[in-house]
Each structure stands twice: as C-alpha cells, then as structure tokens.
N, C-alpha and C positions, 0 to 999 in steps of 0.2 A: 736538281741536286748538283752540288759542286763535285769537283773531282776529289779523289782520295788525297790524303795528306801526302805531300811530296810532289803532286801534280799541280802545276801552276798554269791556269788557263789565261795567260797574258800574251800580248803581242810578241812574236818572235819565238814562241815555244810551240812546237808541233806536237799535238796529242794524237793518239791512235784514232782513226776514223774509218768506220765501216757502217754507213748509214742504214743499209738494208738489214744487216744483222742486228743493229741496235733497235730498229723499228720492230723487228720480229720479237726481240726480247721484251720490249715494252708492252707489246700486245699480249704476250704470255703473262707478264706481270699483272696486267689488268684482268686477264682471265683468272689468274690465281686468286686475286683479291675478291673477284666476283664469286668464285666457288666457295671461298671462305665465308662470305656473308650468307650464301645459300645454305651451307652446312650449319652455320650458327642458327639460322632460322629453323631448319629441320630439327636440330637438337633441342631448341627451346620448347618444343612440344612436350618433352619428357624430363628435361634437366633445367636447373636454375641458371639464369644468365651469368651470375657471378662465378659459378662453377665452370661454365664454358669458357669465360674470359680468362680465368685463372689457368686452366689447362692449356689454353692457347699460348700463354706466356711460358709455362713450364716446358712444354715441348719445343717452343721456339728457342728457349735458352739452351736446352740440351742439344738441339740440332746445331745451333751456332757454335757452341763450345767444341763439338765434334768436328764440324766443318772447318773451323779455323785452328784446330789443334792447340787450344789454349795452353795445354800442359807444356807445349814446346815454345810458346810465346806468351808468357805471363804478363809481358809489358802491355798487351792489348787491354788488360783490365785497369791499367793506370790512366788517370785523367788529371788534367791541369785545372779543370773547372768543375769540381764535384757538385756544387750547388746547381749550376745550370743543367748538369746531367740528371740530377734528381727532378728538377722542375720539368725538364723535357720528358722524362719517363712518366711523370704524373699526367702530362698532357696526352701522351700516347695511351695511357690507361683510360683517360677520359674518352678519347676517341673510340677506343675499342668497346668499352662498357656501354657507352651511350648508343653506339651504332648497333651493338648486339641487342640492346633493349628495343631499339627502333624496329629492327627487322622482325622482332617477335610479333609486332602488331601491324606493320606497314608492308606494302608491296616493295620488292627489291628495287623496282624502277623508281619508286617515290623516294626512297632513302638515298639512292644514287644521285637523283636530280638535285636534291638539297645539298649533298656532300660536294657536288661539283661547284658550289659557290665558294668552296675553300680557297682556291686561287684568287678569287676576287677579294676576299677578306684579307688574304696575305698581302696583296697589292695595296690595299687600303691601310693596313697596319704597318707596312714596311717603312712608311715615312716617320711616324713618331717613335718607332722602336729601333729602326736601323738607319734612319736618315736617308732612305731611298724614296723620295717623294714622287708620287704619281702626278702627271700633267693633267690638264683639264679634259682632254679627250679620254684618257684612261678612267678618270673619275666618272665621266658620263657612262662609260662601259660598265663600271662597277655598279652604278645606280640601276642601269638597265638590267644587269645580271641579277641583282637582288630583287628587282621587280619580277624576274622569272621565278625566283624562289617563292615569292608571295603568290604567284600564279599557281604554283604547285600546292602550297600549304593552305591558301585561301583563309587566312586568319579572319575571325569575326563572322564567319559564315558557318552554317551547319555542316558544310562539306569538309571542314578541317577536322582531322583526327587528332586527338589530344597528344598521341605519341609522336607527332611531328616535332614536338619540342625536343625529343631525344636526338633526332637527326640534326636539328639546329645546334644543340649542345655539342654533338660529335663534330660538326663542321667547324665550330669555334675552337674546340680543342685541337683539331687537326691543324688549323691555321697557326695557332701558337706553337704547336709541335714543329711545324715546318720552319717557322721563323727562328726558333731556338736551334734547330738543326743547322740552319745557315750560319748562325753565330758560332756554333761549336766546330764546324768544319775548318775554321781558321787554325785551330790548335789540336783538334782531335782526329784520330784515325777512323775511317768509315767502318771498318770491320769491328773495331773496338766499340764504337757507338752502337752497332747492331747487337753485340754480345751484352754490353752493359745494360741496355734498355730492356732486353729480354730477361736477364738475370735479376735485375733490380725490380722489375714489374712483377715477376713471379714471387719474389720474396714479400713485396708489399701486399700482394693479394692473397697470400697464404691464409691469414686469419679469416678473411671473409669467404674464401673458397672452401675452407674446411667447415665453416659454420653452416653452410647451406648444402653440404655434400649429399648427393643422392647417388646411390650405386647404379651405374649404367646397367640396363637390363640384359644386354647381350653383347657378344663380341663385336658385332657390326657397330654398335653405338660407341664402344671403346675405340675402335679404329677411327671413326669419324672425329671423336673427341680429341684424340692424340694428333689426328691429321690437321686440326686447326692450326697448330703451331708450325707444321711443315708448310702449309699453304701461306701462312703469314710471313714466316722467315724466308721461305723460298721466293715469295713475291718480292720482298725487299731485296734479296740477293740479285734477282733478275733485274730489278729496277736500277740497282747500283751498277751492275755489269753493263746494262744498256747505255748508261751515261758515260762509260769509259770508251764506248765505240762510236757514239754520235753526239752532236751538240744538243743541249737541252731544248732549244727552239725547234729543232727537227723532231724531237721525240714527244714533246708535250701534247701536241694535238692528238696523238694516237692513244693517249690515256683515256680520251673520251670514248674509245671503243668499249669501255666498261659498261656504258648504258646499253649497248647492244647485247653484251653477255648477260647483263642483269635481266633484261626483258626476256631473253631466251630461256634462262634458268627459271625465271618466275613462271613462265608459261608451261615449261616442261614438267616442273616438279610441284608447283603449288596452284596451277590453273589460274594464275594471276594475269588478267588482261589489263594492261595499263590504260588509264583513262586518257581522254583527249587533253584534258588540262595538264596532266603529268607530262605528256609528250610535248605539248607546246611550251610549257615552262622549262623543260629540259633543253629544248632547242634554243630558247632565249638565253639560258645560262651558258650553254656551250658556245653559242655565237659570241657572247660577251667575252668569255674566256679566250677564244681564238683571236678576237680583236686586240685584247690586251697583249697577247703573245706577239701579234703583228707589230704593235706599237713598240714593244720592247726590242724587237729586231731592227726596226727602223732607227730607233734611238741609238742602237749599238753600232750602226754603220758609219 
C-alpha cells in the first residue's frame, strides 16, 4: 500500500522507518483479518451471509467516522474521483461477500490459500491496467502460483468443493480492489478512502441486509456481529499504520502469517484439520508470492 496523501516515497525524501514496529503491526493486521473470517464462519451457522456482511460495513463505517472525527474534518468525505471510489467499493463488497460465503462451507485454511493468489493476479493485471508490466521471471512465478491454487481447489475432480468458486471470486475482487486503491492513492487521502468505502458499502448493502434480516438470538451474537466491523476496520488501520513505519517489501512477507492464524483458528474452533493438498498448495502460492516480492525488490535497486 502506498503512503498517505502528502507522503512522497521518492528518492531524496526520508519517510519514518521502524521496521520491527511495522512488522508487529502487520502481523496483528493479519490476525485481525483471520479472526474476522473465523467470526463470519461462526455466525453463518445462525445468520444469513448478507446480513453479516452488511453489519460488518455498518460497524466499520461508524468506527471509522468516530476514529477520524469526520465532524471536525468533513473534507475527508470529498473525492476527486467518485466513479473509481464507487467501483472500488463494489470490489470490496465482492471480496467480503464472496469470502463470507466461502468460509460458510470451506475450511479457513482453504479460503486463505486461494486468497493468497491475490498478489499474483495483481501482478498479472498491473500491466494492462496500470502499465506496470511483469517480466518473464515474474510471469513464471505467477503461473506456478496459480498452479498452487489449482492444487488446493483440484478442479475437475471429486475432491473440489463447489464453494471454492466463492473464494476464487473473492480473490479476483480483491485484486481489482487493490489495483483501484493504487490508482486512487495518487489523489485521495487514505483515511478518507477507509471512511468512504465503509460508508458507501453499508448504504449499498442496506436493502439486501434488511431483506434477509434475522434477529440475533442473544447478546453474544450481537457482540460478534458488531465486532466484524471493528475487526475489519481495525485490521485496515493497522495495515495502513504499518506501512507508515516500514517499507512494503519488508512487510509483505509477514502477511503470509495469516495462514498460520487461519490453521490455528480452524483447529481451535471448528476442528478443521487442513488437508495435505491444502498445505502443499498454500506453500506453492506463498513461495511464488515471495519470489515476486524478491524480483520487485531487485528491480527497484
């Protein structure tokens, strides 16, 4: 993720650097996102997925508005590129809804392994969409990484669960969301983007959220439901803060710690033991992603 508006990551400009603190925050962000998926999976046993996703964005919007005191800084809600903001929000909605649908049926480790292909797709699409073309070595890594996804999903075999398509759709939505985010950071404020995406998504999802509404059966369910927004917005805040303390190439590998959190949460709360194919496929995807990060670093030197 790029720096906030006003910060220019170019030669001759020194940005704050505290690598250990940044790494700690990025690991916490990965944990936050992992708990969010686990909570969504738990809630899906009693509540509709669209309701969970809607409340995730409602509480996200409320938290962001309070955290950034929008009433004192209404300019945060202004945007120079409203169409891209709307499309970006729709991609974020797709990422969330498809991912919540996937965790309803699949193990957390399976959905994460597929989602880890997001950076590979971002690298592949950055050429035609942003003019940032990948070299032959990175294309090999991309193809190997997608091979890892195929190893996890095993299409065309009886081992493939039909809900894996939800994870693939979530991964594609995330890649487009990330690319649009990179485009918007040239003119938009990071805090404003966080607020606008949460507010706009909650508004867009209100009709569908209300149409499937089921009253949560107890206080604990209410707490978890409202907590989805805290985990989502909090994770994004940690992610943004981490990137103000350390360079992206330093932080990116530590996002893969999410597979460890997901396996642990799956075992602890759902008795999900990851299959050998899931672990091998995840390792292939992670290795491909790390190699692309390495090539990006070599290229920038």
